[in-house]
C-alpha positions as CSV (number, residue, x, y, z in Angstrom):
1,M,76.0,69.8,94.2
2,K,79.7,69.7,93.6
3,V,81.8,69.7,96.8
4,V,85.6,70.2,96.4
5,I,87.6,69.2,99.5
6,V,91.2,70.3,99.6
7,G,93.2,68.1,102.0
8,G,92.9,64.4,102.7
9,G,93.7,64.1,106.4
10,F,91.3,63.2,109.3
11,A,88.9,66.1,108.5
12,G,88.8,65.8,104.7
13,V,88.5,62.0,104.5
14,N,85.7,61.8,107.1
15,L,83.8,64.6,105.3
16,A,84.3,62.8,101.9
17,L,83.3,59.4,103.1
18,D,80.2,60.7,104.9
19,L,79.1,62.8,101.9
20,A,79.5,59.9,99.6
21,K,76.5,58.2,101.3
22,S,74.2,60.7,99.6
23,N,73.7,60.8,95.8
24,K,72.9,64.5,96.1
25,F,76.6,65.3,96.0
26,E,79.6,65.0,93.6
27,I,82.7,65.1,95.7
28,V,86.3,65.8,94.5
29,L,89.0,65.2,97.1
30,V,92.2,67.1,96.3
31,D,95.6,66.3,97.9
32,K,99.2,66.9,96.9
33,N,100.0,63.3,97.9
34,N,98.2,60.2,96.5
35,Y,97.8,58.7,99.9
36,N,96.3,59.3,103.3
37,F,98.5,58.8,106.3
38,F,98.1,58.7,110.1
39,P,100.2,61.6,111.7
40,P,100.2,60.3,115.3
41,L,102.4,57.4,114.3
42,I,104.9,59.0,111.9
43,Y,107.5,59.1,114.7
44,Q,107.4,55.2,114.7
45,V,108.2,55.3,111.0
46,A,111.1,57.8,111.7
47,T,112.5,55.4,114.3
48,A,112.1,52.3,112.1
49,Y,109.5,50.6,114.2
50,L,106.8,50.8,111.5
51,E,107.0,50.7,107.8
52,P,105.3,53.6,105.9
53,S,102.6,51.3,104.4
54,S,101.4,50.5,107.9
55,I,100.2,54.0,108.5
56,S,99.3,55.1,104.9
57,Y,96.8,54.1,102.2
58,P,96.2,55.2,98.6
59,F,93.3,57.6,98.2
60,R,92.1,56.0,95.0
61,K,91.8,52.5,96.6
62,L,90.1,54.1,99.7
63,L,87.5,55.8,97.5
64,R,87.0,53.2,94.8
65,G,83.5,51.7,94.5
66,R,81.9,55.0,95.4
67,G,80.4,56.4,92.2
68,N,80.2,60.0,93.4
69,V,83.7,60.5,94.8
70,Y,86.7,61.4,92.8
71,F,90.4,61.9,93.6
72,R,92.6,64.6,92.1
73,M,96.3,64.7,92.9
74,G,97.3,68.4,92.8
75,E,98.4,71.3,94.9
76,L,96.2,74.4,95.5
77,L,97.6,77.6,94.1
78,K,94.7,80.0,94.1
79,V,91.0,80.4,95.0
80,V,88.8,82.5,92.8
81,P,85.6,82.9,94.9
82,N,83.6,85.1,92.5
83,E,83.9,82.4,89.9
84,N,83.5,79.4,92.3
85,K,86.7,77.8,91.1
86,I,90.2,76.9,92.4
87,I,93.4,76.8,90.4
88,L,95.7,73.9,91.0
89,N,99.3,73.3,89.8
90,N,97.8,71.0,87.1
91,G,94.5,72.5,86.2
92,E,91.2,74.1,87.5
93,L,88.2,72.8,89.4
94,Q,84.7,74.4,89.7
95,Y,82.7,74.0,92.9
96,D,79.4,74.7,94.5
97,F,81.0,74.3,98.0
98,L,84.7,74.5,98.7
99,V,86.1,73.0,101.9
100,F,89.6,73.6,103.3
101,A,90.9,70.6,105.2
102,T,94.5,71.5,104.6
103,G,95.8,70.9,108.2
104,A,98.8,72.8,109.4
105,E,102.5,73.0,108.6
106,T,105.6,73.2,110.7
107,N,106.3,76.7,112.3
108,F,109.9,77.6,112.5
109,F,109.1,81.0,113.9
110,G,111.3,82.8,111.3
111,M,114.5,81.0,112.2
112,E,116.0,80.2,108.8
113,N,118.9,78.1,110.0
114,V,116.5,75.9,112.0
115,K,114.3,75.6,109.0
116,R,117.2,74.7,106.7
117,N,119.1,72.4,109.0
118,S,116.6,70.7,111.4
119,T,114.2,67.8,110.6
120,P,110.5,68.5,111.2
121,M,108.2,65.7,112.2
122,K,105.0,66.5,110.4
123,T,104.8,64.4,107.2
124,L,105.7,60.9,106.0
125,D,108.5,62.5,104.0
126,D,109.9,64.0,107.2
127,A,109.7,60.6,108.9
128,L,111.6,58.8,106.1
129,E,114.2,61.6,106.0
130,M,114.7,61.2,109.8
131,R,115.0,57.4,109.6
132,N,117.7,57.6,106.9
133,R,119.5,60.4,108.7
134,M,119.5,58.5,112.0
135,L,120.8,55.3,110.5
136,L,123.4,57.0,108.3
137,Q,124.8,58.9,111.3
138,M,125.1,55.7,113.4
139,E,127.0,54.2,110.5
140,K,129.3,57.2,110.3
141,A,129.8,57.2,114.1
142,S,130.8,53.5,113.9
143,V,133.8,54.2,111.7
144,S,134.9,57.6,113.1
145,E,138.0,57.8,115.3
146,D,137.2,61.3,116.5
147,P,135.5,61.1,119.9
148,A,134.0,64.6,119.6
149,E,132.6,63.8,116.1
150,V,131.1,60.6,117.4
151,K,129.4,62.4,120.2
152,K,127.9,65.0,117.8
153,L,126.7,62.2,115.5
154,L,125.0,60.3,118.3
155,T,123.5,63.4,120.1
156,V,119.9,64.2,119.3
157,V,118.1,67.4,120.4
158,I,114.3,67.4,120.2
159,A,112.6,70.8,120.3
160,G,109.0,70.7,121.6
161,G,107.6,68.9,124.7
162,G,104.2,68.0,123.3
163,P,103.1,64.4,122.5
164,T,105.3,64.2,119.4
165,G,108.4,65.4,121.2
166,V,107.8,63.2,124.2
167,E,107.0,60.1,122.1
168,I,110.0,60.4,119.9
169,S,112.4,61.1,122.7
170,G,111.2,58.0,124.6
171,M,111.6,55.9,121.5
172,F,115.1,57.1,120.9
173,A,116.1,56.5,124.5
174,E,114.8,52.9,124.3
175,M,116.7,52.4,121.0
176,R,119.9,53.7,122.6
177,N,119.5,51.5,125.6
178,G,118.8,48.4,123.6
179,I,119.3,48.3,119.8
180,L,122.3,50.6,119.8
181,R,124.2,48.4,122.3
182,K,123.3,45.1,120.4
183,E,124.0,46.2,116.8
184,Y,126.6,48.8,117.4
185,P,128.8,47.5,120.2
186,E,131.6,49.7,119.1
187,L,129.5,52.7,120.0
188,A,128.7,51.7,123.6
189,G,129.6,54.4,126.1
190,R,130.7,56.8,123.4
191,G,128.5,59.7,124.3
192,S,125.0,59.2,122.9
193,E,122.8,61.8,124.5
194,I,119.1,62.7,124.0
195,Y,117.8,66.2,124.9
196,L,114.2,67.2,125.1
197,V,113.7,71.0,125.1
198,D,110.5,73.0,125.7
199,G,109.8,76.7,126.3
200,G,107.2,76.0,129.0
201,D,107.6,74.9,132.6
202,A,106.2,71.4,131.9
203,L,106.0,68.7,129.3
204,L,102.6,67.9,127.7
205,S,101.3,71.3,128.7
206,P,97.6,70.6,127.7
207,M,97.5,67.5,130.0
208,S,97.0,67.1,133.7
209,V,99.8,67.9,136.2
210,K,99.9,64.2,137.1
211,S,100.5,63.3,133.5
212,Q,103.2,66.0,133.2
213,E,105.0,64.7,136.4
214,D,104.8,61.1,135.4
215,T,106.1,61.8,131.9
216,L,109.0,63.8,133.3
217,Q,110.0,61.1,135.7
218,A,109.7,58.3,133.1
219,L,111.8,60.1,130.5
220,R,114.5,61.0,133.1
221,K,114.6,57.3,134.1
222,L,115.2,56.4,130.5
223,G,118.1,58.8,130.4
224,V,116.6,61.7,128.5
225,K,117.9,65.1,129.5
226,I,115.1,67.6,129.9
227,K,115.5,71.4,129.4
228,L,112.4,73.4,130.3
229,N,111.7,77.2,130.1
230,T,114.1,77.2,127.2
231,H,113.7,78.0,123.5
232,V,115.9,77.1,120.6
233,T,117.2,80.3,118.8
234,D,119.6,78.8,116.2
235,F,121.0,75.7,114.7
236,V,124.2,76.3,112.7
237,D,127.6,74.6,112.4
238,D,126.3,71.5,114.3
239,K,125.4,73.6,117.3
240,V,121.9,74.0,118.8
241,V,121.8,77.4,120.6
242,F,119.3,78.3,123.3
243,T,117.8,81.5,124.8
244,D,119.8,81.1,128.0
245,G,123.0,81.3,126.1
246,E,123.9,77.7,126.4
247,S,124.4,75.4,123.3
248,I,124.7,71.7,122.5
249,E,126.9,70.3,119.8
250,A,124.7,67.9,117.8
251,K,124.2,66.8,114.2
252,T,120.5,66.3,114.7
253,L,117.8,68.7,115.7
254,I,114.2,67.3,115.5
255,W,111.7,70.2,115.3
256,A,108.4,69.4,116.9
257,A,107.9,72.9,118.5
258,G,104.9,74.3,116.8
259,V,102.6,74.5,113.7
260,T,100.9,77.2,111.8
261,G,98.1,77.4,109.2
262,K,98.6,77.7,105.5
263,V,97.8,80.9,103.6
264,F,96.1,80.7,100.2
265,E,95.9,83.3,97.5
266,G,92.3,84.4,97.0
267,I,91.3,84.1,100.7
268,P,91.4,87.7,102.1
269,P,93.8,88.5,105.0
270,E,90.9,89.3,107.4
271,A,89.7,85.7,107.1
272,Y,92.8,84.5,109.0
273,G,93.1,84.6,112.8
274,R,95.7,83.4,115.3
275,G,98.3,81.0,114.0
276,R,97.1,81.8,110.4
277,R,94.0,79.6,111.0
278,M,90.9,80.5,109.0
279,L,88.2,82.2,111.1
280,V,84.9,80.2,110.8
281,D,81.4,80.5,112.3
282,A,79.6,77.8,114.3
283,H,79.0,75.9,111.0
284,N,82.6,76.1,109.9
285,R,81.9,78.6,107.2
286,I,84.8,81.0,106.6
287,A,84.1,84.6,107.6
288,G,82.8,86.7,104.7
289,S,81.9,83.7,102.6
290,Y,78.7,81.8,101.8
291,N,80.0,78.6,100.3
292,I,83.6,78.2,101.5
293,Y,84.3,76.2,104.7
294,A,87.3,75.2,106.7
295,I,87.6,72.3,109.1
296,G,90.2,70.7,111.4
297,D,93.6,72.3,112.0
298,A,93.0,74.8,109.2
299,C,90.3,76.6,111.1
300,L,89.8,78.7,114.3
301,Q,86.3,78.5,115.7
302,T,85.5,80.5,118.8
303,T,81.7,79.9,118.9
304,D,81.9,76.7,121.0
305,E,81.2,77.9,124.6
306,N,83.5,75.3,126.1
307,F,86.4,76.4,123.8
308,P,86.1,80.2,123.5
309,N,89.7,80.5,122.3
310,G,89.4,77.8,119.7
311,H,89.8,74.1,119.7
312,P,93.0,72.1,120.2
313,Q,94.6,71.0,116.9
314,V,94.0,67.3,117.5
315,A,92.6,64.5,115.4
316,Q,89.2,64.2,117.2
317,V,88.3,67.8,116.5
318,A,89.1,67.3,112.8
319,I,87.0,64.1,112.7
320,Q,84.0,65.5,114.5
321,Q,84.0,68.7,112.3
322,G,84.3,66.7,109.1
323,K,81.3,64.5,110.1
324,L,79.2,67.5,111.2
325,L,79.9,69.4,108.0
326,A,78.8,66.4,106.0
327,R,75.5,66.5,107.9
328,N,75.1,70.2,107.5
329,L,75.7,70.2,103.8
330,Q,73.0,67.5,103.6
331,L,70.7,69.9,105.6
332,I,71.5,72.7,103.2
333,A,70.5,70.5,100.3
334,E,67.2,69.8,102.1
335,N,66.8,73.5,103.1
336,K,66.7,72.7,106.8
337,P,68.3,74.5,109.8
338,L,72.0,73.7,110.5
339,H,73.7,72.3,113.6
340,S,76.3,74.2,115.4
341,F,79.6,72.5,116.2
342,A,80.3,71.5,119.8
343,Y,83.5,69.5,120.5
344,H,83.1,66.3,122.5
345,D,86.5,65.9,124.3
346,K,87.3,62.2,124.6
347,G,90.5,62.7,126.5
348,S,94.3,63.0,125.9
349,M,97.0,60.4,125.8
350,A,100.7,60.1,125.2
351,I,103.1,57.1,125.0
352,I,106.5,57.4,126.6
353,G,108.0,54.0,125.9
354,R,107.6,50.3,126.3
355,A,104.6,49.7,128.7
356,K,104.8,53.4,129.6
357,A,102.1,56.0,128.8
358,V,99.7,58.5,130.4
359,V,96.0,59.0,129.8
360,D,93.7,61.8,130.9
361,L,89.9,61.4,130.7
362,P,87.7,64.5,131.0
363,S,84.5,63.0,132.2
364,P,84.7,61.4,134.7
365,K,88.0,63.1,135.4
366,L,90.5,60.3,135.6
367,H,94.3,59.8,135.1
368,F,96.0,56.6,134.2
369,K,99.6,55.7,133.8
370,G,101.8,52.6,133.1
371,V,100.7,49.4,131.4
372,I,96.9,50.2,131.5
373,A,97.5,53.6,129.9
374,W,99.9,52.0,127.4
375,L,97.3,49.4,126.4
376,A,94.7,52.0,126.0
377,W,97.0,54.1,123.8
378,L,97.7,51.0,121.6
379,F,94.0,50.1,121.3
380,I,92.8,53.7,120.4
381,H,95.5,54.2,117.8
382,L,94.9,50.8,116.2
383,L,91.1,51.6,115.9
384,S,91.9,55.1,114.5
385,L,93.9,53.7,111.5
386,I,92.0,54.0,108.3
387,N,91.4,50.3,107.4
388,H,91.8,46.7,108.5
389,R,95.1,46.2,106.5
390,N,96.8,49.1,108.3
391,R,95.5,47.8,111.7
392,I,96.8,44.2,111.1
393,N,100.2,45.4,109.8
394,T,100.7,47.8,112.7
395,L,99.5,45.3,115.3
396,Y,102.0,42.7,113.9
397,N,104.9,45.1,114.0
398,W,104.0,46.1,117.5
399,M,103.8,42.5,118.7
400,V,107.2,41.8,117.2
401,A,108.7,44.9,118.8
402,Y,107.2,44.0,122.2
403,F,108.2,40.4,122.4
404,T,111.7,40.8,120.8
405,K,112.4,44.3,122.1
406,D,113.6,44.9,118.5
407,Q,112.4,45.5,114.9
408,S,113.9,44.6,111.5
409,L,113.0,47.7,109.5
410,R,116.3,49.6,109.8
411,M,117.1,49.8,106.1
412,I,118.6,52.9,104.5
413,I,116.6,53.4,101.4
414,K,117.5,56.4,99.3
415,P,115.3,56.9,96.2
416,T,117.2,58.0,93.1
417,M,114.4,60.2,91.9
418,T,114.1,63.3,94.1
419,M,110.8,64.9,94.9
420,K,111.6,67.8,92.6
421,K,112.1,65.4,89.7
422,A,108.9,63.6,90.6
423,E,107.0,66.9,90.6
424,A,108.5,67.8,87.2
425,V,107.3,64.5,85.8
426,Q,103.8,65.1,87.1
427,N,103.7,68.6,85.7
428,S,105.2,67.7,82.3
């Protein structure tokens, strides 16, 4: 049986690796990048605390040695269900089973200026763009004689009070309070400000009230200015505009305010639900299909009695769905009954800064903060990296950063070949 998996994130990789244990399947993993990466840590690449290779790994090296798994670099253009094939930007693939593990993409809610001018924080490309922009703007500020221009260059607005927004705002605050003063003494006291904006009445809305309160207090202590019950409506002419009519002059808006699913030609509109996520049954089969599945952030599953409105779009859901689908495809091959998906919630956590984090455990219901929570966050994220090399590199960089309160990865590297040129080479 030939299984084609589109997307090599948490869900797709776990499905591929588990299926590879059986010689009943030929697996093709398709991704537009030639590497897997770890999204929870991209903000540390963006702030130059980790290098990209610490959180990424080539698919071909990951999959080598497995005789029934193949990698195909390409981008999905169209699905042709009645012919059991997909059309990529560089060819076609036939399948017996097709699995969407395509994750989600940044949602700008129709605001074109925000989409054009802000920096999202969803991919490794986004992180590298943010790192270069941050470093370039500090260099520009260091030579500017216009106080108003310096303040705009050094002011950062982060939209979205979820884990990504909280973690990156805490990281920026610690950089401002430490590295900026050491390496850019000429910028000390010249107006560097960090704003964290969210449309809700609390940060980290899915977490406990204690975690929300602890996070708010910790960020304010670091000097982050919090704006709640406020949405960004525009970002134009170096000005971030809000629903309450206020605005902030800033060169940088980091967009971490929401995600949406991806729509693919060949999948009928009625197969999509809230947030453009594909509607699936208890076995992750797409509505109206018999051999097309969706897992992870790409799907909306309402059959789990503990999550009747769908599961949170987090790594653990994707991992568990990928592993169960591998088992269910094996059961299909053996003509045995399938297992329904039930999410096992292992808890939520967010890091705020050096020795500062919050952790919520669902059973037993516990809340941790401070150093214990921070160590738990470090341990879990190290274990979640895809291989030993990534874990060792990341641990080394974290140890350097912890003991020196610094890191030496602040290089501005601008490739001469743009992404469009790279794609043209691939397609030629």
